[in-house]
Each structure stands twice: as C-alpha cells, then as structure tokens.
C-alpha positions in Angstrom: -16.3 9.3 14.5 -17.9 6.1 13.2 -16.6 4.1 10.2 -17.5 0.9 8.6 -14.5 -1.3 7.6 -14.9 -4.0 5.0 -12.0 -6.4 4.6 -10.0 -7.4 7.7 -6.9 -8.8 6.1 -3.3 -7.7 6.5 -4.2 -4.0 6.4 -7.9 -3.7 7.0 -7.8 -5.2 10.5 -5.0 -2.9 11.5 -6.8 0.1 10.1 -9.8 -0.6 12.3 -7.6 -1.1 15.4 -5.7 2.1 14.8 -8.9 4.1 14.4 -10.3 2.6 17.7 -7.0 3.3 19.4 -7.6 7.0 18.5 -11.1 7.0 19.9 -13.2 6.2 16.8 -15.8 3.5 16.6 -15.8 0.8 13.9 -18.4 -1.5 12.5 -16.6 -4.3 10.6 -17.3 -7.0 8.1 -15.2 -9.8 6.4 -16.2 -13.0 4.7 -14.3 -14.7 7.5 -16.4 -14.9 10.6 -13.2 -15.5 12.6 -11.7 -12.3 11.4 -14.8 -10.4 12.4 -14.8 -12.0 15.8 -11.1 -11.2 16.3 -11.6 -7.4 15.7 -14.9 -7.4 17.5 -13.1 -8.8 20.5 -10.9 -5.7 20.4 -13.8 -3.2 20.6 -15.4 -3.1 17.1 -19.0 -3.9 16.3 -19.2 -7.0 14.1 -21.6 -7.6 11.3 -22.5 -10.7 9.2 -23.1 -9.1 5.8 -22.6 -5.8 3.9 -26.2 -5.0 4.4 -25.9 -5.7 8.1 -22.9 -3.4 8.3 -24.7 -0.6 6.5 -27.7 -1.0 8.8 -25.5 -0.6 11.9 -24.0 2.7 10.8 -25.5 6.1 11.6 -26.3 8.5 8.7 -24.4 10.0 7.0 -22.6 6.6 6.8 -19.0 6.2 5.8 -17.6 2.8 4.7 -14.0 2.0 4.0 -13.3 -0.9 1.6 -9.9 -2.6 2.1 -10.1 -5.4 -0.5 -8.0 -6.7 -3.3 -8.4 -4.7 -6.6 -10.7 -6.2 -9.2 -13.9 -8.2 -9.0 -14.1 -8.5 -5.2 -14.0 -4.8 -4.8 -16.3 -4.2 -7.8 -18.9 -6.5 -6.4 -18.7 -4.9 -2.9 -19.2 -1.4 -4.5 -22.2 -2.6 -6.4 -23.7 -4.3 -3.4 -23.2 -1.3 -1.1 -24.4 1.0 -3.8 -27.8 -0.7 -3.3 -27.7 -0.5 0.5 -26.5 3.1 1.0 -28.5 6.3 0.6 -27.9 9.8 -0.7 -25.3 11.6 1.4 -23.5 8.4 2.4 -19.8 8.0 1.6 -18.0 5.0 0.2 -14.2 4.9 0.4 -11.9 2.5 -1.5 -8.6 2.2 0.3 -7.2 -0.6 -1.8 -5.1 -0.5 -4.9 -7.9 0.0 -7.4 -7.1 1.1 -11.0 -7.8 4.8 -11.0 -10.0 4.7 -14.2 -12.4 2.3 -12.3 -12.6 5.0 -9.6 -13.6 7.7 -12.1 -16.4 5.4 -13.4 -17.6 4.3 -10.0 -17.8 7.9 -8.7 -19.8 8.9 -11.7 -22.2 6.0 -11.3 -22.7 6.5 -7.5 -23.2 10.2 -7.9 -26.4 9.5 -9.7 -27.7 8.0 -6.4 -26.3 10.9 -4.3 -23.6 8.6 -2.8 -20.1 10.1 -2.5 -17.2 8.1 -3.6 -13.6 8.6 -2.4 -10.4 6.8 -3.5 -7.6 6.6 -1.0 -4.2 5.3 -1.9 -2.9 3.7 1.3 0.8 3.0 1.9 2.2 1.5 5.1 1.6 -2.2 4.7 1.6 -4.5 7.7 3.6 -1.8 9.7 0.8 0.8 9.5 -0.8 0.1 12.8 2.2 1.4 14.6 3.8 3.7 12.0 0.6 5.1 10.5 -0.4 5.1 6.9 0.5 7.6 4.1 -2.8 8.5 2.5 -3.3 9.9 -1.0 -7.0 11.0 -1.2 -9.2 11.6 -4.2 -12.7 13.0 -3.9 -14.8 16.1 -3.4 -13.5 18.6 -0.9 -16.6 18.6 1.3 -16.4 14.9 2.0 -12.6 14.9 2.4 -13.0 17.6 5.0 -15.8 15.7 6.8 -13.6 12.6 7.0 -10.5 14.5 8.2 -10.7 13.0 11.7 -10.4 9.5 10.2 -7.6 10.4 7.8 -5.6 12.3 10.5 -5.9 9.3 12.9 -4.7 6.9 10.3 -1.8 9.1 9.1 1.6 9.0 10.8 1.6 12.7 11.8 4.7 14.9 11.6 6.7 12.7 14.0 10.4 13.7 14.3 10.9 14.5 10.6 12.2 18.1 10.1 9.9 20.5 8.3 10.7 21.2 4.7 12.0 24.7 4.1 9.6 26.9 2.1 6.4 25.2 3.1 5.0 28.1 5.1 1.5 29.0 4.0 0.9 25.6 2.3 -1.5 22.8 3.2 -0.4 21.3 6.5 -1.9 17.9 5.8 1.0 16.5 3.6 3.4 17.2 6.5 1.3 14.9 8.6 1.3 12.1 6.0 -2.0 12.6 4.1 -3.1 14.7 1.2 -6.2 15.6 -0.8 -4.8 15.0 -4.3 -7.8 16.2 -6.3 -11.1 14.8 -7.7 -12.1 11.1 -7.7 -9.4 8.9 -9.2 -6.5 11.2 -8.4 -5.7 9.5 -5.1 -5.2 6.1 -6.6 -3.4 7.6 -9.6 -0.8 9.1 -7.2 -0.6 5.8 -5.3 -0.1 4.0 -8.5 2.9 6.1 -9.4 4.2 5.7 -5.8 4.1 1.9 -6.4 5.8 2.2 -9.8 8.6 4.2 -8.1 8.7 1.5 -5.5 9.3 -1.1 -8.2 12.3 0.8 -9.5 13.8 1.4 -6.1 13.4 -2.2 -5.1 15.0 -3.4 -8.3 18.0 -1.1 -7.9 18.6 -2.4 -4.3 18.1 -6.0 -5.5 20.5 -5.7 -8.4 23.1 -3.9 -6.3 23.1 -6.5 -3.6 23.2 -9.3 -6.2 26.5 -7.7 -7.6 27.9 -7.6 -4.1 26.9 -11.2 -3.5 28.5 -12.2 -6.8 31.9 -10.7 -5.8 33.2 -14.3 -5.3 32.7 -15.1 -8.9 35.4 -17.0 -10.7 35.0 -14.5 -13.5 36.8 -11.9 -11.4 40.6 -11.8 -10.9 41.6 -14.0 -7.9 42.8 -11.1 -5.9 39.4 -9.3 -6.5 37.2 -12.1 -5.2 35.6 -11.1 -2.0 33.1 -12.9 0.2 31.2 -9.8 1.3 28.8 -9.8 4.2 25.7 -8.4 2.5 23.7 -8.3 5.8 26.3 -6.0 7.4 26.5 -3.9 4.2 22.8 -3.3 4.3 23.1 -2.3 8.0 26.0 0.1 7.5 24.2 1.7 4.6 21.2 2.4 6.8 23.3 4.8 8.9 24.3 8.1 7.3 24.3 6.8 3.7 22.6 8.8 0.9 20.7 5.7 -0.2 19.2 5.0 3.3 15.5 4.4 3.3 12.7 2.3 4.9 13.1 -0.2 2.1 16.8 -0.5 3.0 15.7 -0.9 6.6 13.5 -3.9 5.6 16.3 -5.3 3.4 18.6 -5.3 6.4 16.0 -7.1 8.5 15.5 -9.7 5.8 19.3 -10.3 5.3 20.0 -10.4 9.0 17.6 -13.3 9.4 18.4 -15.1 6.2 21.6 -13.9 4.6 21.4 -16.4 1.6 17.6 -15.8 1.3 17.2 -19.6 1.2 13.6 -19.1 2.4 12.7 -17.5 -0.9 12.4 -18.9 -4.4 12.6 -15.5 -6.2 9.2 -15.7 -7.9 8.2 -12.0 -7.8 4.6 -11.1 -8.3 3.4 -7.7 -9.6 0.1 -6.5 -8.1 -1.0 -4.3 -11.0 0.2 -0.9 -10.2 3.5 -1.3 -12.0 1.7 -2.3 -15.2 -0.7 0.6 -14.8 2.1 3.1 -14.2 3.8 2.0 -17.5 0.4 2.2 -19.3 0.0 5.8 -18.0 3.6 6.6 -19.1 2.7 5.4 -22.6 -0.5 7.3 -22.6 1.3 10.5 -21.6 4.4 9.8 -23.8 6.6 10.0 -20.7 9.8 7.9 -20.8 9.8 5.5 -17.8 12.9 3.4 -18.5 13.6 2.3 -14.9 10.0 1.5 -13.9 9.4 -0.4 -17.1 12.6 -2.4 -16.7 11.7 -3.2 -13.1 8.3 -4.5 -14.2 9.9 -6.7 -16.9 12.4 -8.0 -14.4 9.5 -9.3 -12.3 8.1 -11.1 -15.3 11.5 -12.6 -15.9 11.8 -13.7 -12.3 9.0 -16.3 -12.9 11.4 -18.3 -15.2 14.9 -17.6 -13.7 15.4 -17.0 -10.0 18.6 -15.3 -8.9 19.7 -13.6 -5.6 18.1 -10.3 -6.8 14.8 -12.0 -7.2 14.9 -13.6 -3.8 15.8 -10.2 -2.3 12.8 -8.6 -4.0 10.6 -11.3 -2.6 12.1 -10.7 0.9 11.5 -7.0 0.7 7.8 -7.6 -0.4 7.3 -9.9 2.6 8.8 -7.4 5.0 6.8 -4.3 4.0 3.5 -5.9 2.9 3.4 -9.4 4.3 3.3 -10.7 0.7 3.9 -14.5 0.4 5.5 -15.9 -2.7 3.3 -17.8 -5.1 4.5 -21.3 -5.9 6.7 -21.2 -9.0 5.9 -23.3 -12.2 
C-alpha cells in the first residue's frame, strides 16, 4: 500500500522505514532536504513540497502527518486541504488537541476529504517494537487503511491473551484500536499521556526517597547509601511495579546513577494540561495527574533528583532533550 509521510523527525522517519520494511511504499516530505534524502536513500520516494508529495501519490491518496501539535500541523492540514481531492485521506499521527481534530474533520468533510486522528505511542523505539495506535475516524477509511495500521502496530508478540476476550475485536490485541469518530483517537492518547505523567512522577518521587536515605535528618543507623540503579534493575524482574517505563529508568540510572547529565527542567508537551482540562469539564477527580502536571511546572524553578529522573525517562522513551533552564 502507498502512503505519504510528512515530518521525518524522531518518529516520522521510523514510521516510514517500518512501513517499507513491511512491503509498503512511502512518498516522504520534510522541511529538511537532508531528512528527505536520508529516507529516500532507504527506499522511499522523496518530494520537495507538500504539493509535490500529493502529486506523487495515487488516488485515493493517504497522507500521514507526523508533526508537532499546533501551528505547524494546522498549516500543513490547510495546505494539503487545498491539494487533495474528494476521497483522499489525511491522517494526523501527532499529539494534536482532540477538539482541533473534530473541527478539522468537519471542515475537510465539506471537500469530501476524510480526516483521521491517530494517537501514536512508541517513541523512538517504535521502529523495532512497533507503535500502539489509537484511531479516530470513519469505519470505512479505518478499514481501508488497516494494512498500514497493522504494519505499524507491534502485533500480539509473546503477551498472553486476556481471558474473556473471545468474540471481541482482535485489533486491540495486536496493538491498535478504532476508538470511534474523529477526535476520539487523540482523546484516548491524551488520557494515555496523562496517565504516563502520573506513573513517571510516582517512579521519580520513589527513587528520590531512596536516593535521600543518606539524609542527616534520618537516625544514624537508618542512613543507607542505596544503589538506585540496582534497585531499578531488581524491580524489573518479578515486581508488581515492573513496566517499560521502569525498564527505561533502569537504563538511565545504569549509565548515569547520579543523573548529572540532566538539570531536571521537565517540559510538558500539552497532553497533561488537556487531560486535566477534560477532567474539569467532566467533573472527574484527577488528583494524581493534576499533581504530576504541577510538579513539572515546579521543576522549572527547583530541580531535584526526581526532576532529573523525569528528564532521563523522557529522553529514554521519546528522545526528548531538556530545554535550557532560566
């Protein structure tokens, strides 16, 4: 199957390569000519503009945007909306605010262009591990694009089947799901990232307490210089709190036990704020996620071990580089 891919950064380039590895063809574009040349050198067809990309695709065309949320994505949607025709499909795989998806789908529908929002989790590891996909859009287009989604998703792997799922949709067991109409995919991904905030904060605070066990505030015979790298490693194996985030924490601590390579300035990319906004809108208590978001705000003024560990985890799963502090 043929797919256009716009945005060849940390995830977009890997998405194109994973699709090609599974036998699909990609036409790619990025504002960086070097990024286009790099992926073209691995089998993709390069293009020098959004219009050029659209012209090189066969109808009905499908284009996947993998761009930062906000103006850059909005501009690309507007530009492609003028280049595509009725029956074509435009997919936003970034972390767009779901209310923007609902609006865009409504606007593009007037031109007969189908819009899909795909929450994409997997970060810089997705090329090998696959991507967890949360899809919003009309059933017909989601079904049409199933070969793309199934190639990007991780598949069942060696994870045991969940009891009681007989007769249910098989796609979630393979790592991708049609969540509902336009906007629902990014809504589910938004909550996913909100939960991620809470999990990361819990790990960071717990390890900070372990790291602080040498504190003079503790009784002399209860001051312990604990090896946090080894604790992370042992918790990976058989512990009830084992997870991929803990795997990444162990990697980070093994290479830099004091996290001296991090300042502890922790950015928030928007989804945590939007999750809290949705919680307020629905009158749903979200104590942990809200506190985790506020902890990131605080990190920009006061950087402790927990903040540095949060930064380390963000670098491991998403390749996020710390901004320079004030």
